[in-house]
Each structure stands twice: as C-alpha cells, then as structure tokens.
C-alpha positions, 0 to 999 in steps of 0.5 A: 592671182586674176584667176583666184580672184575671179574664181572666189568672187563668183563663188558668193553665189556660183553653182555647184559646178563653178565651186567645183572649180574652186577647189580643184584649181586651188588643190590642183595648184598646190605642186605649183605653188613652190612659195606659198604652199598650202601645207601652212597649218606644218609650217608654222609648226615646223619651223625653223627646223622643218620638222615636228618633235612627235615627243613634244607634241604627245608630252603636250597631250598627255599633259593636257589630258590629265589638267583636262581630267582633273580641272580643279580650277576650270571656269564653266562647261563649254557650249557646243556652239555649230556648227553641224550642217556644215560637215567637214572632211572625213575619212572612213564610214563603216556599217555594222554587217549584223544590224546596219542601224548601226553606223561609225565614221571617222573624222579627219581630225575630229575622231569617231562617231557613232550612231545607233539609229541609222544616221539620225544621230551622231555621238562622240566615242573617240574623245579619251584618245590622244590622237583624233586624226583617224586614219580608217575602221574596221569593225571584225566581221564575226564580232561587229563590237570589236572595232580597230582604229587607226590613227594618223589621217593618209591623205596627204594634204590639208591642213590635218597633215601636221600632225602624224597619229599615234597608233593604232587604238582598240574596243571590245564593246562597241567603241564604249571603251578603247585601249591604245594597242600599240604601233606608235611609230607607223604615222598614218593609216591607210586601211585597216582589215580585219580577218573575216573569222578570228576578231583577233586577227588585223592587218593595218596598212601602214604609210609612216610619217609624212614629212620623213622617211622611217622603218616604221611602215608597209603592212602590220599584222596581228593574231592576238587582238593587238598585243602583239605586232609584227611587220609582215610587208616592208618595201623600204622607207619612204613606200608604205602601204595605203589599202588592204583587201582580205578574203572573205572566206580564206583569210589567209589571202591578203592584198596590199597596196603600196605606195612610194610617199616623199613630202618635205617643205620643199617639194613632194613626190607622190609617187615612183618603182615602190607603187604596187600590188602585192598578194600573200596567200599564207597570211602575209608569210611571204607576198608576190608582186601582182604586175600582169598587165597593171602599170609599173614604174616611175610614173605610178601613183596612189592604189586603190583596190576593192575585192567583191565579195560574191565572187571574191576572185574578182577585183578591182584596182584604181591608179593615179600616175605619181603627179596625180591623175587618173591613170586607170581601173583596173580588173582580175576575175582569177584572184590577180592573175592577169588584170585588164583595164576597163572601159574608163576612158570617159573618167579622165575628171575623175581625180582632177589633178591630186589624185594623192588626195583620196584612191579608193574604191568599193564593190557591192558586196551583193554584185560584184558588178557594181563598182565606185570609183571616188576621187574628186567626183564619184563614178559607178559602173554597173556592169564590171566596168565595161560603162563608168558614169559620174554620179557626183550630183549636188555633193561636196567634192573630193570623196575618201570613202564608200560604205554599202549595206552587205544586204540592201545595195541602194543603201550606200553612205558616202563620207567627203570634204562636207561630211556624210551623205546617204542614199537609198537607191545606189547612189544618185540621190544623196542627202547631206547628215546635218548633224556632225560637229566636225568643222575645221575651222581657222577663225571665229567671230563675233558679232557685238551688236548681236552676240548670238551671231557667230561666224567662223572661216573654215578649212574647205567650207568657207566663212560661215555664220549663224544667224540665231545662235542655233548649232543646225543652221549655219550657212556659208557666207563667203566661198574658199578656204575662210579666214579672217571674218571681221564684223563692226561692232558699231554698224554689224552691216558692215562685214568681212571675208576672206579666203586664202592668200589675203583675198578680202572682201567686204559686205555692207548688207550684213553679210549678205553679199560681198565684193571684193576689198582690196583696192590699194594693195600691191598684188606684187607683195608677199600674202600669208595662207591665213592674211590678217586683217584687223580693225582699230578698236577705237574707230571701226571704219578703219582697219589694218591689212598684213602682207609683207608691209602693213596697209591701212584704210581709213574708210571701210576697206574701200581703198588701202594706203601703204602703211609701212616697209617691209617687216619680213626677212625676205622671200624666204626659201627651204624651211623659210617660205612665206616671208610674211605678216602673221598678225597685227594689233593696235593697241585700244588705249592708243591707236598710235601703237601699233605691234606687228608679227611675221611667219620668219619670227620677227615683231616689229612696233611703231609707237606714232602711227606707222612712221617710225617702226621698230624691231623688238623681236631679238630676245624672243625664240626664232619661232613663227609668230601666232600672235601679238595681244595689246593690252586693253587697258596699259599702252606699254604692255602687250603679249606675243604668242608662238607656234611651234615646238623646243627641241631639246629644251623647254620652249615658252610659248608665251611671252609679256613686255610692259616697256613697248618691246624693249624686254620680254618676259616669259609667262608660260611656265606649267603650260603645256608646251605645245604652239598657242594661236591665239590670246584674249584678256579679259578685264574685270575684278579678276584681270585673266590671260585666256590662250587658245592652243594645239591642246587646248583652252587654258587661263592664267589669272593675273595674280598667279603664275600658274596655268589652268583648263579655262573650261569642261567639256572641249576635244582635245583638238587643236583650238586654232582661234578665241573670239571675246564680246566683253559685253555679252561675256561671250567667249567662241573657241574655233576648234580645227575638227569638231566646229565651234564652241562658246561660253559665256562668261556670265555664267562661268566666270566665279559669281564675284566677277561677274554673276548674279547679286543680292542687291538691285540697280539699275541703268536707265535707259538703255539704251543711251542716248546721253544721259543717263542714271543709276539707281541702286535700291539698297545704297552703300557708301562703298559704291562705285563702278567701271565702265569697259568697251568691247576691248576690255579696256576699262574706259570710266570709273566712279564712286558712287555718292548718292542712290541716284546720280545722273552722267553725260556720255559726252562729260565722261567721254563716251562715243556710241557704241557698246559697253560693258558698266559693273558696278561693285558694292560690298564686295559683290559685282554685278553688271548689265551690257549698256548700248549708247546710241 
C-alpha cells in the first residue's frame, strides 16, 4: 500500500516512464488482490448472487431506447462537455482499403466513430445500437461499405467487463444505418474477418460470456451476410476464439487462435489446454491444430495471429503464458506447417504481467518483414523478427490495435487505453488525436464559483479538469484511476482528488498541485475501489470519508478523526469482497444527520453527529447501496439508490423515507430496471428527482409517480455520476465511455421555473457585502421571493410589500457563499445568482 501511495504522488509531476510504472503495478496486482478486485464495476451490479441478469439488462436497454425515441416530456438537450482531448480505451481501428481518408474506430464502451477526413474529425455512427461495447470492426475488402461490428470487449479487465455485448451488427452503407444480425449469446468478440471476395461471407471469433461457461463460443461463419450463422469451430464451453486470420487470395484458408479463459469474482484462470492455433483449408468445415514448434500445455495463455497480405504463407503468432507474461513471438513461412521462435529476447517487458489485456499483432500489408507487436508497450521488427525494438515513445500504455495503410507503410494508426494515435513514419513518432469523446468517467464535479469549470475522475486516466468549459482543453491534475473530486464552494483554491482505494489528496492552489490527505485514517481499514468523500454542505471545511468506518475532518482534510464504528458486515468472501462504505450523505438542513451506505446492503444513520448510529436497511433489498441522498429541505427525508438486477421479480432501485429510515417506500416504478448510480434533487417551483442509471438519466416530478427521460442527446451508455450546481442551474453527467455532458437548467427546464420573465427586476449590489435591495419595475402585491443555498435547500423566503426593500444578510441568516435568488410575480418565476462576500 505504501508503494502505491508513493507512486501516485510521484505521478502528479512524474515523467511518462513513472506513469507507465504506476499503470503496470496496478494491473499486475489484479490477480493477487484477492479481497480488492479491480472488477469493482461488475461486482456491484452482480451482488449478491455473483452474476448479472442479462435478460433484465437487455429489457432495461430496450425500455430506455424506446423512451429516448419518444421523449415527450424531456426538459432539454444535453451538450457535450468533453473531454475530446483526453481519450479512452479503443479496441479497434480500421482504414477503408479504397479510401484511406475513411477511418473507423471502436471504443471499449463508447461505440463506433467514423472519419471521412483522415481523422481530422470523427462522428459517432453506432449510437442507435443497444450495446456500445465494441469488440471488433471488419470492412469487407471487396466492398468496404459493408461493415460488420462485433459487440462486447474481449479484453477481460477494467470497468467495461460489467456488460457483455449483444451480438453482431452490419451496415451496408458505410455506417449510415445498421441491422442487428444475431449471435446474441456470444458474449464478447475477439475478431471479425470477411472473405476477400464475398462481403456476405464472414467469420466471428467469439469468446463467450466472461463470468460463466457457455457453449456459444468459438468460431462462427455466415455465407448470407448474417441472416444465418453456423458454429464451425468449438473446443469446449470455457474456450473461445480470440483472433482470426484469412488468406487474402484463397478465402477457404482460415486461421483461428483459441483461448481458454475462466473468470469468477473469486478467481480467474487465463490459459490452459484449450489454447492453440487452428487452420482450416475448406472454409471452416474441418480444422487442424498447428503444433509444430508452438507452445502447448496448461501454461499457454492468450494468442494473437497475423498473416502477411503480400506473402500469405508467412504468419506470425504472439503468445502469453497463463499468468499473463510474454512467452514468445513465433513465425511460419509455410502456412503454419512449422513454426520457429523469432529473436525476441529483448521483448520480455512487452506484456508487463498481464498479457491477457491485449495480445494482437499486425503485419505490414506490403512487406512481410515489418511486424508490430502490441502489448503494454509497442514493439516493431523490420527484418522478419531477427531484431525487435521498442517504439512506444510517448504514447499511452496498453496497446490494443494497429491499422496500417494498404498503400503507404508509413501511415499507421494506433489504438490504446489513451485513445487514437497517428504516425506518418511507421510508428516512430505518434500524434495523439484530440477529437474523440470516449473517456470513461467514474465521477464528476462542478466548481460552484466557476461553474464552467468541470472536474471528473476517469478510468485509467486520472482526475481531469476543464478550466473554461471548452471540450478540448481538459488536462489531468491527478493520477491513477480518478474517483471522487470535490471543490470548496466558498473558496475554490481548495480542491480534493482521489485515486483508487481511498488515496485522497488535497490542493490549496486551485488544483495545480496536490499532497496526501489521509493523515489519521487507519491503513488497516478497508477502502472501496471508489471511496466516498463528501463535504459538510453548511461548512465545507468539514469533510467525511468512508472506509469500513466513517472519518471526519474539521480542517479541510489536514487530518481525520474516527466518526463511527464498523458499518459493514466485515471483510467479505465469495461474492462479497469489500465490506466497505460506498456512499455518504450529510443533511443540508441539519448536519448532525449523516447517512452511510455499504457494498453489503447496509444503510446507517446518525442523528447526533456520530455519537449513535442506527441501522435502517432491514426492509430494503439485499443490494449494493450505490447512493444515499439527504433531502435539501426536510431533515426527515432521504433517498437510497441501489445497484444490481432482479432475478425473477421486479426490483425497485430508488427508495424514499420520510422518517429517517424507519420505513421505506419504493418510488422507481416505471423507471428502467437497471442500476441507479446517483441522484440529485432540484428544488424549485417544481421539485424534481433526477437519477443517473446504467441506461440513461431520468427524472420524476414531486407531484407525479411517472419517470421521464431527463433530456435528449445522451448516448445509451452507463451514467455513473451527476453533479448539480444549483446557483447556475448546471447539471453535469459523467458517462462511462462517452466523456461528460452538461445541461443548463435555466435553459432546459420549464420557463415557469427558471426561464425568462416579462417583468424587470434586480438585486443589488451583487456580490453582496451585507445589505442588499430588491427592485421591481412593475410592482405587484403578489410578489414573493425564495433564496436557496448551493445544495438546493430553501434558506429564506418572504413576501415583498413594496417596490424597493432593503435586507440585511445577517438578519436573515445568510453567510458568505453562492445562492440562487428566485422571484415570483403573477405566477412567473425568474432567478438570479447571488454571491455574498
């Protein structure tokens, strides 16, 4: 643990080399972290049964898709907030062989994008599909407007493993329209290849479901464009196909790499006897395993295979061992009859220790001696494997695909965990494409004093920030996997950022530099992969931190004191691994009231500032508690959001209490039956509950039980977090795979609530020092006003009895901070942002 803390702190100002070391350490630790698995994203959705109900998930996707196609009561349109310059994980890159200006990229959880101008700009073309998790893309060589997409990322790590894909899709018009063409149960796709002569003949390497054995894996073939499929190669129900290669002039010759892979929440085995390379010379009717000179046995892991387009008897194969270390690069010059290992002795670090996360290679279409090996680093040979050299340079680590122009060997595109890179000199120098909104965010935050300034914690890409709200100028301010980030709403030079397992840091210079902020928190306490940290809404110098116990700081996280005892059921086993607090909420009305929720289905409350805690979750479903939200106006009201899926019954995902948790009412009927990850409460003329789910953002009015699509324009990806800045009327939504979106409520909500008005008025001065005045041009005796704090809590209201009235902030109980002033006249409502200094 000390090692990880040290590395993360170094990351703040370290070189690319040290940043890569951090990434390697985290990934290589996965198998050893028996009680702290990185598959946190999956586990919360699978708790307590250990698996995800795929039927329930697909039903939720279809319901959400239907609601988004008919958003009759949506409140506006989401606007992309970025970043487009940070990137995220790509699984495939393809170049149109007839027009190298046309490029397609597949994002791990963000869909398919297309460029018609050599990558100068990209547009999403796959957003109508039910799965935006992309395994592979294949263009038909004889007609590249025919495109096959296999959904479900086959790389078995990271957050996107929560959801397998839903089969195959096809476009006949360059991606303008898509059809779902079956293979719904194949889980994830390693590779798709299309016959060089016939766009209707294609092969799919299917890996099956990740967390269970199933027979729908191996190699599948269609000869009618996907109308029908035949399973042509099957090893066993734990072995799938991960890679394919097809002969460029004789499409009856097919090569397939198979991979035995078993993963459960308790363990994984990424190798075994089922791993091997197979060859068919009759279009998949019969297969022969190739074993002359190739590794075999239980220690073989993931395999990648590549064929030379110019000399198709030459193929290369890259091997990992079962733990994930690089085993070797092999070459055949006789179509696979015999193989020999290349001179790859200097490539031992190619895979770091997790070769199951990548494992592809690419042969230059024009020169069989030029080959790229992609792993943690990027290696290349220019002499058929006699010599290999590292060309990673300054690109992001974790490589997943290389695309090489069929006519220009110097033009190379690289896809990795950091996005898309382009090289014009054969990979020696790379330029990052900063125009793809594919960042996988866990969290979001808004600077209340500068609401255009957004923050977000991202998978594999740290904590990022835009200073002025532009989509293309986000920058990383803290390393690791980014999680909770907080900005002091009264003094924004205080910023807090966090990487995995509760490694919290604080900044006193607007996020320009950070230092550790965990003094007083026991190193033996259990911390969740996403450890909650929240501010006191009335006093932001006071913060709360949730391990398996709650801690409190009264001096802006300089040190912490214990605030509770054990609130989980203890360190878990089996499907219950963490035993940690997942969410904290402090009542904006009475900060003596604090709620805590855990990953093992507990909800607790203290009504007396931590002296006595009461468990209040006995009547709630046994599910991972994703969020507890305290009502900003009434101290007795709170809400609980749940992750997970139903088994054979409807599972409510949002509950409300009006008696501090003594009783609960389910209020999510009509909401898609999917995990709810967050909730914010809008208090105004019409109170609204707004929830972030794995299938979109929805809202419910206080006077209605119906749920509606909140706003249009959001892709069908998991929304992991919401942030509400009440004074500016801004909501930000963190998506897992399509960066961040925002909406201005003053534009998006009904005009009666926050829109423009027909009457003129003002509050002055603004900022307010102590006294302020309200002036209305056309005075009406029905005038009244309300003042809300940053949490949406109503802190003052009054009827106006004259056209000009003077108020004193001390007299009405308003301290320094940012507020929303709302004036009502003749049933019209208008608002102003106020700053009290």
